[in-house]
C-alpha positions in Angstrom: -54.3 8.5 -40.5 -56.4 11.4 -41.6 -54.9 12.8 -44.7 -58.0 15.0 -45.5 -56.6 17.9 -43.5 -55.7 20.9 -45.5 -52.0 21.5 -46.2 -51.0 25.0 -45.2 -47.9 26.9 -46.6 -46.4 29.1 -44.1 -43.8 31.9 -44.6 -41.2 33.1 -42.3 -39.2 31.5 -39.4 -39.6 27.6 -39.6 -36.5 26.8 -37.5 -38.4 24.2 -35.4 -39.8 22.5 -38.3 -36.4 22.5 -40.1 -34.8 20.8 -37.1 -37.6 18.3 -36.8 -37.3 17.2 -40.5 -33.6 17.2 -40.4 -33.7 14.7 -37.5 -36.2 12.6 -39.3 -34.2 12.5 -42.5 -31.0 11.9 -40.5 -32.7 8.8 -38.8 -33.8 7.4 -42.1 -30.4 8.0 -43.7 -28.4 6.3 -40.8 -30.7 3.3 -40.9 -30.3 3.1 -44.8 -26.6 3.5 -44.9 -25.4 2.2 -41.4 -23.6 5.4 -40.8 -24.6 6.8 -37.4 -21.7 9.2 -36.8 -23.5 12.5 -38.1 -22.3 15.6 -36.1 -22.7 19.3 -36.5 -19.8 21.7 -36.3 -19.2 25.4 -36.2 -16.3 27.9 -35.9 -16.0 31.5 -35.4 -13.8 34.4 -35.5 -14.6 37.3 -33.1 -13.6 40.8 -32.8 -12.1 42.4 -29.6 -15.6 43.1 -28.4 -16.7 39.5 -28.8 -18.9 40.1 -32.0 -18.7 37.3 -34.5 -17.0 38.7 -37.7 -16.6 35.3 -39.5 -18.0 31.8 -39.1 -18.5 28.4 -40.7 -21.0 25.7 -40.1 -21.8 22.2 -41.3 -21.9 18.6 -40.5 -19.8 15.4 -41.0 -21.4 12.2 -41.7 -20.3 8.9 -43.3 -16.8 10.1 -44.2 -17.9 13.3 -45.6 -17.8 16.9 -44.5 -20.5 19.3 -45.7 -19.9 23.0 -45.3 -23.3 24.7 -45.0 -22.3 28.3 -44.4 -19.0 30.3 -44.5 -19.4 33.9 -44.0 -16.8 36.6 -43.5 -17.6 40.2 -42.6 -17.0 42.5 -45.6 -14.8 44.7 -43.5 -12.2 41.8 -43.2 -12.6 39.9 -46.5 -9.3 39.2 -48.1 -7.5 39.1 -44.6 -7.1 35.2 -44.7 -9.8 34.6 -42.1 -12.1 32.8 -44.5 -9.0 30.6 -45.5 -8.5 30.0 -41.9 -11.9 28.9 -41.1 -11.9 26.4 -44.1 -8.5 24.9 -43.3 -9.5 24.5 -39.7 -12.7 22.8 -40.9 -10.7 20.5 -43.2 -8.3 19.4 -40.4 -11.2 18.7 -38.0 -12.9 16.7 -40.8 -9.7 14.6 -41.3 -9.7 14.1 -37.5 -13.3 12.9 -37.7 -12.2 10.3 -40.5 -13.6 12.3 -43.5 -12.0 11.8 -46.9 -14.0 14.7 -48.8 -15.4 18.1 -48.2 -18.7 19.1 -50.1 -19.9 22.7 -50.3 -21.8 25.1 -52.7 -21.6 28.7 -53.6 -23.4 31.1 -55.7 -21.8 32.5 -58.9 -21.8 36.0 -57.2 -20.4 34.8 -54.1 -16.9 33.2 -53.9 -16.2 30.5 -56.5 -12.7 31.7 -57.1 -11.9 31.4 -53.5 -12.9 27.8 -53.3 -11.1 27.1 -56.5 -7.8 28.7 -55.1 -8.3 26.5 -52.0 -8.2 23.3 -54.1 -11.9 22.6 -54.5 -13.1 21.2 -57.8 -16.3 22.3 -59.5 -18.6 19.4 -59.8 -21.9 20.6 -60.8 -23.6 24.0 -61.8 -27.3 24.7 -61.4 -28.3 27.6 -63.7 -30.9 30.2 -62.5 -30.5 29.5 -58.8 -31.3 32.2 -58.3 -32.6 33.4 -61.8 -29.8 35.1 -63.6 -27.0 33.5 -61.4 -25.8 29.9 -60.6 -25.2 27.7 -57.9 -22.0 25.9 -58.0 -21.2 22.7 -56.2 -17.6 21.8 -55.2 -15.7 18.9 -53.7 -12.2 18.5 -52.3 -10.5 15.1 -51.4 -8.7 15.4 -48.1 -5.2 14.1 -47.4 -5.0 11.8 -44.5 -1.4 12.5 -43.8 
């Protein structure tokens, strides 16, 4: 293997590389843990014209559900759509055998929302981005 090639840092769209790396990391993690049940999920709320006005994405793996993204259009925030998406995700996670949901949010986004939804603050990374924090949450799911 020739490692003398120059490493090039690129900016912008890297979706193909993101998918490639995620697949390689999943392969390694599955082999290391014995959990081969990883699966992505998504849910959306659309308006009457079919445009997405809210959505959630993430994955389940090894009894855990990780919410990667939850977004609600500013025009309908506070209407219960975000709550509905999160509750639907929690129910789906239980059906998939998950016992915990993990997620993060920035201090300027929606930490109070997640706390009202029963999520517990587990870690805070200060200055991500500089001047703000990234807050990590978890919630144990009831199997009943």
